[in-house]
N, C-alpha and C positions, 0 to 999 in steps of 0.2 A: 263362315261369309256367305252371309245372305245371297248374295248376289251368285257367287259360285254354285251354290244350292239350287237354285231358281233355275241358272243356266243349264245344270248340270255337269259343270265344269269340275276334275278334280285337281285341288289344291292340298298337297300334304302336308305342308308347313308356311308359315306367313311370322315374321318377324318384322317390326317397325319400331324405327328411332324417330323421335321427334326433337329438334332444339330449336331454340328461341333466341333471338337477340334483341334486348332493350336497353333503354335507357329511363332513367327518371332524374327531373330537374325540376328546379324551382323550391321554395321555401314552404313549408307546413306551416309557420308561423307567418306568413305575408300570401297565404292561401292560395300560392300560384305554382303550388305541385301539379307536376304534369308527366305522366308514363306514356313512352312511344314505344310502339314494336317496331323495331328495325327490321328484323328479319325471321322467316319461319324455314326452317330446314327439315325435310324429312328422307330418312331412307328406309326404302320397305324391299325386303328379301323375300321371294317368292319362291316355294318349290313345287313344281308341276310337272307331270310328264305329258300334259294336255296339249293340244294345238295351240300354238302361241299367240293366234288370231281369238282363241275363245278366251286365254288368259286375259289379253287385251280387253275383252270386253267386260270380262269382270270387272278390272281394275277402272275402268272408264266409268261404268258405272257405279262404283262406290266411291268415285273421286265427284261426279255429279251430283250424287246422292247425298252427300256429308254436310249437313248442315253447316257445322263450324267452317270448314273447307270454303264453301261457299260464301259464307258471311266475311270472311277475310277477303275474298278474292272481289266479291262484290258487296261493298258496305251497304247495309240497310239503315234508314232513320231508326231511331229509339225513341219510342213516347215512353216518357219517363213521367210518373206521379209519384210526390213525394208525401205520406203525411207525418204529422207531429203531433202526438196525443191523440189521434182519431180525426185531425183536421189537413185538409190539404194546406203544404207547406211550401212556398214558392224561396228558393234558395236568393233568387236575385232579387228579391225585395230586402236583403241585408247586405249593403256593398261591402265587399272585402277590405277589412282592414287589418293591419299588422295587429298580431296578438303577440300580449307578453309571455316568455318562457314561465310555466308553474315554479 
C-alpha cells in the first residue's frame, strides 16, 4: 500500500472484497438497452499493530486517492469521440429503429 509506506504505517495484511448490484433493462433490438449500477459494497480487512489514527490516515488517503471510487462518488462528464472507418461518427444522426432478429 503506497500510502502506508509513505506515512510509515505498518500493515501486515489486507484483504478487500468488492460486490456490485446492477440491472440491465430494455431491448437490444429496439436499441433501448440500459445498464444501471444500483449499489457497490466493499469490505476491507486490515491487520496492523500501528496506531489506529495512523491506519485511518492511510485508509482516508487511499479512498480519496482512488480514481474509480471518486468517479463513482462524484460522476464526471464523459467526452466521447467515435470514429467509423477513420471518420468522426455521430450515433444520434441515425435515429433508433427496431431491428429485426437475424
